[in-house]
Structures are given as structure tokens and as C-alpha cells.
C-alpha positions as CSV (number, residue, x, y, z in Angstrom):
1,X,0.0,0.0,0.0
2,X,1.4,3.4,-1.0
3,X,2.1,5.7,2.0
4,X,0.6,9.2,1.7
5,X,3.1,11.9,1.0
6,X,3.4,14.5,3.9
7,X,1.8,17.8,2.9
8,X,3.2,21.3,3.4
9,X,1.8,24.8,2.8
10,X,2.2,25.8,-0.8
11,X,5.9,26.6,-1.0
12,X,7.0,29.8,-2.7
13,X,10.6,29.3,-4.0
14,X,13.2,31.8,-2.8
15,X,13.8,34.8,-5.1
16,X,15.9,34.1,-8.2
17,X,19.0,35.8,-6.6
18,X,19.1,33.1,-3.9
19,X,21.7,30.4,-4.4
20,X,20.2,27.0,-3.3
21,X,23.7,25.6,-3.1
22,X,24.2,28.1,-0.3
23,X,20.8,27.9,1.5
24,X,18.8,25.0,2.8
25,X,15.0,26.0,2.8
26,X,13.4,25.2,6.1
27,X,10.0,24.2,4.6
28,X,8.4,27.2,6.3
29,X,8.0,29.7,3.3
30,X,7.7,32.9,5.2
31,X,10.7,32.1,7.4
32,X,12.8,31.3,4.4
33,X,11.9,34.7,2.9
34,X,12.9,36.4,6.1
35,X,16.2,34.6,6.1
36,X,16.9,35.3,2.5
37,X,16.5,31.7,1.4
38,X,16.7,29.5,4.5
39,X,19.5,28.2,6.7
40,X,23.1,28.5,5.5
41,X,24.2,25.0,4.4
42,X,26.6,23.2,6.6
43,X,25.9,25.4,9.6
44,X,24.2,24.8,13.0
45,X,21.0,26.4,14.2
46,X,19.4,26.5,17.6
47,X,15.6,26.2,18.0
48,X,14.7,27.2,21.5
49,X,11.4,27.4,23.4
50,X,9.2,26.3,26.2
51,X,7.4,23.0,26.3
52,X,4.6,22.8,23.7
53,X,5.8,25.6,21.5
54,X,6.5,23.4,18.4
55,X,10.3,22.7,18.5
56,X,9.9,19.1,17.4
57,X,7.4,19.9,14.7
58,X,9.7,22.6,13.4
59,X,12.6,20.1,13.3
60,X,10.6,17.4,11.6
61,X,9.3,19.8,9.1
62,X,12.8,20.8,8.3
63,X,13.8,17.2,7.7
64,X,10.6,16.3,5.8
65,X,11.0,19.1,3.4
66,X,14.6,18.1,2.7
67,X,13.7,14.4,2.3
68,X,11.0,15.3,-0.3
69,X,13.5,17.4,-2.2
70,X,16.5,15.1,-2.5
71,X,18.2,15.9,0.9
72,X,18.1,12.9,3.3
73,X,18.0,13.7,7.0
74,X,18.8,12.1,10.3
75,X,16.8,12.7,13.5
76,X,18.6,12.0,16.8
77,X,15.9,11.3,19.4
78,X,17.1,12.0,22.9
79,X,14.2,12.2,25.3
80,X,11.4,10.3,23.4
81,X,11.6,6.8,22.0
82,X,11.5,6.9,18.2
83,X,8.6,4.4,18.2
84,X,6.5,6.9,20.2
85,X,7.6,9.8,18.0
86,X,6.7,8.0,14.8
87,X,3.2,7.1,16.1
88,X,2.7,10.7,17.0
89,X,3.8,11.9,13.6
90,X,1.4,9.5,11.9
91,X,-1.5,10.8,14.0
92,X,-0.5,14.3,13.1
93,X,-0.7,13.4,9.4
94,X,2.9,12.8,8.7
95,X,3.4,9.1,7.9
96,X,7.1,8.9,7.2
97,X,7.3,5.1,6.9
98,X,7.8,5.3,3.1
99,X,10.6,7.9,3.5
100,X,12.4,5.7,6.1
101,X,12.2,2.6,3.8
102,X,13.6,4.6,0.9
103,X,16.5,5.7,3.0
104,X,15.5,9.4,2.9
105,X,15.0,9.6,6.7
106,X,16.8,7.9,9.6
107,X,15.5,8.1,13.2
108,X,18.2,7.1,15.7
109,X,17.1,6.5,19.4
110,X,20.2,7.6,21.4
111,X,18.7,6.2,24.7
112,X,18.7,2.7,23.1
113,X,22.1,3.4,21.5
114,X,23.7,4.2,24.9
115,X,21.5,1.8,27.0
116,X,24.5,0.1,28.6
117,X,25.9,3.4,29.7
118,X,22.6,4.6,31.1
119,X,22.2,1.3,33.0
120,X,25.6,1.5,34.5
121,X,25.3,5.2,35.3
122,X,28.6,5.9,33.6
123,X,27.5,8.8,31.5
124,X,30.2,11.1,32.7
125,X,32.9,8.6,31.6
126,X,31.8,8.4,27.9
127,X,34.2,9.9,25.4
128,X,32.7,12.8,23.4
129,X,34.3,11.4,20.2
130,X,32.1,8.2,20.6
131,X,28.9,10.3,20.6
132,X,30.2,12.4,17.6
133,X,31.3,9.3,15.6
134,X,27.9,7.7,16.2
135,X,26.1,10.8,14.9
136,X,28.4,11.2,11.9
137,X,28.2,7.5,11.0
138,X,24.4,7.6,11.0
139,X,24.5,10.6,8.7
140,X,27.0,8.9,6.4
141,X,24.8,5.8,6.3
142,X,22.1,7.6,4.2
143,X,24.3,10.4,2.9
144,X,22.4,12.9,4.9
145,X,22.3,16.6,4.2
146,X,20.2,17.5,7.2
147,X,20.5,16.6,10.9
148,X,18.4,17.2,14.0
149,X,19.4,16.7,17.6
150,X,16.2,17.0,19.8
151,X,17.0,18.1,22.4
152,X,20.7,18.8,22.8
153,X,21.1,19.1,26.6
154,X,20.5,15.4,27.7
155,X,23.0,14.3,25.1
156,X,25.8,15.9,27.1
157,X,27.1,13.3,29.5
158,X,28.4,14.7,32.8
159,X,26.4,17.8,32.4
160,X,26.6,19.0,35.9
161,X,27.2,22.6,37.1
162,X,30.8,21.7,38.2
163,X,31.5,20.2,34.8
164,X,30.6,23.3,32.8
165,X,34.0,23.6,31.2
166,X,33.8,19.9,30.1
167,X,30.3,20.4,28.7
168,X,31.2,23.5,26.8
169,X,34.2,21.8,25.3
170,X,32.1,18.7,24.4
171,X,29.6,20.9,22.6
172,X,32.2,22.9,20.8
173,X,34.0,19.8,19.7
174,X,30.7,18.3,18.5
175,X,29.5,21.3,16.5
176,X,32.9,21.8,14.9
177,X,33.1,18.1,14.0
178,X,29.7,18.2,12.3
179,X,30.4,21.5,10.5
180,X,33.7,20.2,9.2
181,X,31.7,17.7,7.2
182,X,30.6,20.8,5.3
183,X,27.3,19.3,3.9
184,X,25.3,18.8,7.1
185,X,22.8,21.6,8.0
186,X,22.0,21.0,11.7
187,X,19.2,21.9,14.1
188,X,19.7,21.6,17.8
189,X,16.7,22.1,20.0
190,X,16.8,23.6,23.5
191,X,14.1,23.6,26.2
192,X,13.6,27.0,27.9
193,X,12.2,26.7,31.4
194,X,9.0,28.8,31.8
195,X,9.8,32.3,32.9
196,X,13.6,31.9,32.2
197,X,15.5,34.3,29.9
198,X,18.1,31.6,29.1
199,X,18.1,30.2,25.6
200,X,20.0,27.0,26.5
201,X,21.0,24.9,29.4
202,X,24.8,25.4,29.3
203,X,25.0,29.0,27.9
204,X,27.3,28.1,25.0
205,X,24.9,26.6,22.5
206,X,23.7,30.0,21.3
207,X,27.3,31.2,20.7
208,X,28.1,28.2,18.6
209,X,25.0,28.4,16.5
210,X,24.9,30.4,13.3
211,X,21.2,31.3,14.0
212,X,18.7,31.1,16.8
213,X,14.9,30.7,16.4
214,X,12.9,31.3,19.6
215,X,9.4,29.8,19.8
216,X,7.0,30.9,22.6
217,X,3.4,31.4,23.6
218,X,2.0,34.9,24.3
219,X,-1.4,36.3,25.2
220,X,-2.7,38.6,22.5
221,X,-6.1,40.3,23.1
222,X,-7.1,37.5,25.5
223,X,-6.0,34.7,23.3
224,X,-2.9,32.5,23.6
225,X,-0.9,32.5,20.4
226,X,2.3,30.8,19.4
227,X,5.0,33.3,18.5
228,X,8.3,33.0,16.6
229,X,11.3,35.3,17.0
230,X,14.5,35.2,15.0
231,X,17.0,36.0,17.7
232,X,20.1,35.5,15.7
233,X,20.8,35.0,12.0
234,X,24.5,35.4,11.1
235,X,25.0,36.9,7.6
236,X,21.3,37.6,7.2
237,X,19.9,41.2,7.6
238,X,16.8,40.1,9.5
239,X,14.9,42.9,11.2
240,X,14.2,42.0,14.8
241,X,10.5,41.1,14.9
242,X,8.0,38.6,16.3
243,X,5.7,36.5,14.1
244,X,2.5,34.7,15.0
245,X,2.3,31.1,13.8
246,X,0.0,28.1,14.1
247,X,0.6,24.4,13.9
248,X,-1.7,22.9,11.2
249,X,-2.2,19.1,11.2
250,X,-0.6,17.5,8.2
251,X,1.2,20.7,7.3
252,X,3.2,21.8,10.3
253,X,4.2,25.4,11.2
254,X,2.4,28.1,9.2
255,X,3.3,31.8,9.9
256,X,0.2,33.9,10.0
257,X,2.0,37.3,10.1
258,X,3.9,39.8,12.2
259,X,2.9,40.1,15.8
260,X,2.4,43.9,15.2
261,X,-0.6,43.1,12.9
262,X,-2.3,41.2,15.7
263,X,-1.7,44.0,18.2
264,X,-3.0,46.9,16.0
């Protein structure tokens, strides 16, 4: 039986001046226009936000768009078993079974991958290079062009306050190793505690990232709306502004317009 193809909002290609060898479209048309074409290829982006803001949907949408346009992708699941994730995607309207069978998507459950380490509680002893090699080998397996690590913080073994220097070096080594490949455009997600002004757990992720997309929930005229903010976009002249978006079943993230329109 043929699997249904995931659907996206009608995609408006970037303007003719945009070099698609340089940019990786995110699959969110309005965001790509704001960024001048999408994410810079081979670079790392941080998608940060509170629980329920759409970080995982954003990440999967990025991978799906790539998979449907000749760019295989790898999803590194940290907190949630991949079996649960795939069932959730199917209920959402994104049945990715066919793309997985075709080798266009690969979902790697890192909790299972490192089960022995978790069981022995030896997380602080693991070598960063082992984690990095595992990720790069998964990407090489399907010749991936896109990578998602969702979320980044639990992947860092020994991530205690007193180990902050170790953690920062771990992250720096991992990001540099992935970017040295030159062809992997990467999203790391980061959970922001409610009420916190931090964008990441360890305070270094945002400095390593080429761009930062912050997702949140704000009350607008008595209604709660999801809001997107491009906090950082290196080499892209993005005007600081917030955008209201919604999550549409079977389509993903759809930007409705600038927050200022909803306030006027």
C-alpha cells in the first residue's frame, strides 16, 4: 500500500537571486523569505522554546522538506523513544514510513544506542568522540544533508554545574566536527524553562549556533498564540520582529503574520 506523502503549505521558492547551493530551505515559506533563502548550508541552528511551542514539529518539518527534495535527513531522538515519535507523527498526518524505507529519513534513538551506559550510570565517563562518531556514522549511512538533535542538553554526559568547562568543550567539539563535514545543516533544540531568559542549558549553544529561532506562547487580546522570534541570523539582515504562527495538522508550522498586525 502506498504511503501518503506529507503535505506542506504551498511553497514559494526563494527569489531568483538566492543560491540554493548556499541555502537550505526550512520548509516554512515565510521564514525562508525572512532569512533570504533558508538556513546556511553546513551550519548549525538552535531552535529554543518552552514545552509545547513546536520545537519538534519545526525540526521534523525541516527534515521532511529536505527528504522530499532530495536531501536525506537524520533525527537524533534524545528524550522520546522513536517508536512513540513515529506514532505521534502518523496521528499528526505525517506518515514517514515510506521515506524511512527509501533511506531518505533515519531516526536514531540515542537512549537505546547508549543503553548500557545509562544502566551502569557511567554517563560522565563516555568519550565525546564516541557520541560524535555515532552521529556522523548515522549521517554517512544515508548520505544525509540534514541533521536534527532533539533536544541537545541530555546528550551531554556529565552535564553538571561543576562540569561546565567539560560540557562546553564537548559541545564545541561536536559542533565543529559536524560542521567540518561541510554538507550537514543541523538543528539543535533547547528547552527554555518557563519564565527563564536563558536560551540554552549550558550557555554556550547560542554562541556556537549560526542562527537562533525562539518559539514561545504569548497572550494577545485575551487569546494565547504561538510566536516565533529570529533572535540571531548570522550573515542575514533580518529585522528584529516577532511572528505569530500556528501548527496545522498534516502541514506543520504556518506563519500567520507579524505580531504587530495582531496588536494593531
